[in-house]
N, C-alpha and C positions, 0 to 999 in steps of 0.2 A: 205805273209799276216801276219800282226801282230795281235795276239789275245788280246782282251780287258781284263783287270784284272778282275778276278771274285770277287764279293762282299763277304767280310769276314763275319763270324758269328757275330762278334762284331758290324759291321756296320748294319747288319740286326736287331740285338737287339736294337741298337740306333734308327734306323728308325721306328721300331714298337713302341718303347717307345715314340718317338716324335709324332707319329700318335695318340697314346692314349692321350697324353697331349693335342694335338690340338682338339681332339674329346671332352675332358672334358671342354676345354675352350669354345667350341661352345655351349655345353649344359649349361654352366654357363651363357653365354651371352643370351641364349634363356630364361633361368629362370629369369634373371634380366629384360629382355624386358617384360616378362609376368607379373612380379611383378609391374613394372612401369605402364603397361597398366591397371592392376587391381586397382592399387593405384589411377591412374588418373580417372578411372570410379567411384571409391568410393568417391573421392574428389568432382567430379561433382555432384554425387547423394547427398552427404552431403550438399553441397551448395544449391542445389535445395530444399532439405528437410527443411533446415533452412529458406530459402526464403519463402517456402510455409507456414511454421509455423508462421513466422513473419506476413505474410499477413493475415492468419486466425486470429491470436491474435489481430492484428490491426482492422480487420473487426469486431471481437467480441467486442472489446473495444469501437469502434465507435457506434455499435448498442446499447451497454449498456449506453453510454453517451447520445445518442439520446433518449433512453427510459427515462433516468433520467430528461432530459430537458423537455420532454413531461409531465412527472409526476409533475415536478416543476411548469410548466405553468398551469396545471390543478388545482394545489393546491394554486395558487397565490403566489408562493415563489419568493423572489428577488435575489436568488443566494447567494453563500458563499462570504461574504465581510470581508476583513481584517480591523481591527481597530488599531489606534495608541497604542503603549505600554504605559500603565499607571504605570508601575513598579510592584513590588511584595513585598512591605514593610509590616512588621507585626505591627499592631496598637492596640494590646491588651489594653494598658493603655493610648492611645492617644485620646483626646477629638475629637468628630466628626467634629467640626469646624476647626480642624487643619489637617484634612486628605486631600489628593490630590483628586480633582474631577475625577470621572471615565470618560472614553472617549467614552462610549457607554451605552445605556439603553436596556436591562440589562447589567451590567458590564461584560467584558470579560478579564480583567486584573486589577491590581491595589492593593490598600491597603486591607489587610484582616487580620483576626485573626490568631495567630500563633498556637493555639491549633488544634489538628487534627479535620478535618470536620467529620460530620456523614457519615456512610458508604453509598455507592451507593444504592439507593432504589427508590421506588415509594412513593411520599409524596403528597397525594391528599388533605390533610387537614392542611398542614404546609407550610407556605411560609418562606423558609430559608432566613436569612439576607444575603445581598450581601457580607459582610465580611466573611461569612461562605462558600457560594458556589464558591466565587472566589478562595478560597483555594482548593476546589475540582478541579477547572479548572487548577490550578497550578500543581496539581498531574497528569494531563493528562486526567481527566475524561471529559465526555460530559454532560452538564446540559441542560435539555429540559424544558422550561417554557410553561405553557398553561393557558388560561383563557377564560371563556365564550365560550366553545365549546360543541357540543353535547356529550351525554354519550357514544355513539358508538365510537367517536374519543378518548375519555378518556380511554375507554377499550382497544383501539388499542395501545395507549401509554403505558399502563400498560403491555401489551403483549410484546411490543418492549423492555421495561425495563427488563422484565424477561428473554428475550433472550440475553441481554447484562448486566446481573446482576452485574458484577464486574467492570463495567466502566461507567455506566450511572446513573444520578440523574434526576428524573422526578418530577416536583413540580408545584402545582398551584401557580400562581403569578399574583395578581391583578394590578401590576404596569407596566406590559409589554404593548407595543403599538400595538401588533399584536396578533391574537388568539393563535398562536404557534410560539415559538422562540427556535431555536437550537443554542447552544453556545459551543465553545471550547476556549482554551486559545488564545485570540486576534482575534477570528473568530466568525461570526454569520450568521445565515440565518433565515429570518422571513417569515412566511407563513400564509395564510388566513385560512388554514385548515391542518389537520394532513395528511402527506403523508409518508407511510412506505419506498418507494424507496428513497425519498429525505433524510429521516433521516438516513437510512442505508448507503447512500452514504456519508453523513456528518460524520458519525461515522468512516467509512473506511478512510476518508481523514484526520480527525483531532484528533482521539483518540490517546492517548500516545504522544501527541505533546506539552505537557506543559513543562515548564522549569525544573520541578521536575518529572522525568520519573519514575513511579512506576512499569513499565513493566506489565501493565494491560492486561487482556484477553479481547480484544475488541469484 
């Protein structure tokens, strides 16, 4: 009977070393699988969270827009309308009969004085000239015209102006065709009465949108 060769010490060490290496590889594979699993779950949760957030924001925006439409209808507003660009020429020394006609009443763009307009404020007794407030619009300000409205609505306009003191001009204007008219550069919304949600929405949409952006605090 032939005896099988006995395993040498070196072979035993090599076998043990190989076993340890294989065990380390198994642990590494297990760790990678765990990381992949956790990463996959995290990705799914992140996508779900983003989707949930988008849905909630969309729903909130839809509710806000619906509320604004309701307020606009109640105040008899015609919605924000864009008007043709009448240019932005300075006409300090140009006779009135040589100026380009405005494309809306009140104007939302066009010829205006080159000197700086008066600061944003509430002007209950001063009807600023179009050549003056068109320059305000060019700077990205919002100009709100009113005429023949109750004192309570005038008080409301004054409060709105104080809340947006760096970006709004509120003025009495006997030449407008509606009791309350909100204007920005090339945009206008006319209302039968003052509506704070409508005005706030217009300011959010059109403030700082003039060709000369002064980075106003809207």
